[in-house]
C-alpha positions as CSV (number, residue, x, y, z in Angstrom):
1,M,-0.2,-0.6,0.2
2,L,2.6,2.1,0.7
3,H,4.2,2.2,-3.0
4,H,0.7,3.1,-4.2
5,Q,-0.1,5.5,-1.8
6,G,-3.1,7.8,-3.0
7,K,-4.5,5.0,-5.1
8,V,-7.6,2.6,-4.6
9,I,-6.4,-0.8,-3.9
10,S,-8.6,-3.6,-4.3
11,R,-9.4,-6.4,-1.6
12,T,-8.5,-8.9,-4.2
13,E,-5.8,-7.4,-5.5
14,L,-4.0,-7.5,-1.6
15,I,-4.9,-11.6,-1.3
16,E,-3.6,-11.9,-4.7
17,H,-0.4,-10.1,-3.9
18,L,0.2,-11.6,-0.2
19,Y,-1.5,-15.3,-0.7
20,D,-1.4,-18.6,-3.0
21,Q,-4.1,-18.8,-5.3
22,D,-5.9,-21.5,-3.1
23,F,-6.3,-19.0,-0.8
24,D,-10.0,-18.8,0.8
25,R,-11.1,-15.2,-0.3
26,D,-14.4,-15.1,1.3
27,S,-11.9,-14.9,4.7
28,N,-11.7,-11.7,6.7
29,T,-7.6,-11.7,6.5
30,V,-7.3,-8.3,5.1
31,E,-9.7,-6.4,6.6
32,V,-8.7,-8.1,10.3
33,F,-4.7,-6.8,9.1
34,V,-5.7,-3.4,7.7
35,G,-7.5,-2.7,11.4
36,R,-4.4,-4.1,12.8
37,L,-2.5,-1.4,10.6
38,R,-5.2,1.2,11.6
39,K,-3.6,0.9,15.0
40,K,-0.4,1.4,14.2
41,I,0.3,4.1,12.1
42,G,-3.1,5.9,12.8
43,S,-6.4,5.5,11.2
44,D,-6.9,8.8,9.3
45,M,-4.2,6.8,7.0
46,I,-5.9,4.5,5.4
47,E,-9.4,4.9,3.8
48,T,-11.9,2.6,2.9
49,I,-13.2,3.1,-0.2
50,R,-16.5,1.2,0.2
51,G,-17.1,-1.2,-2.6
52,L,-13.5,-0.5,-4.6
53,G,-10.7,-1.7,-1.3
54,Y,-8.4,0.5,0.6
55,R,-6.4,3.9,-0.2
56,M,-3.7,4.9,1.7
57,G,-3.1,8.8,2.3
58,E,0.3,10.4,2.9
59,A,0.7,12.1,6.7
60,G,-1.1,15.0,7.5
61,D,-4.1,14.1,4.7
62,A,-7.7,14.2,6.4
């Protein structure tokens, strides 16, 4: 996500990048990891774009 700041990254793109093809796509692990990231770096850094995915902003955006 850091390499694509400002770009919307779909949940599917994240799963394909992180896991093998046999990964359970109905799992909520991406949401869990995004939640953990928000706790560590601040909830305003990662924006959920409903129906599209996630977008990471820059420090100071909000």
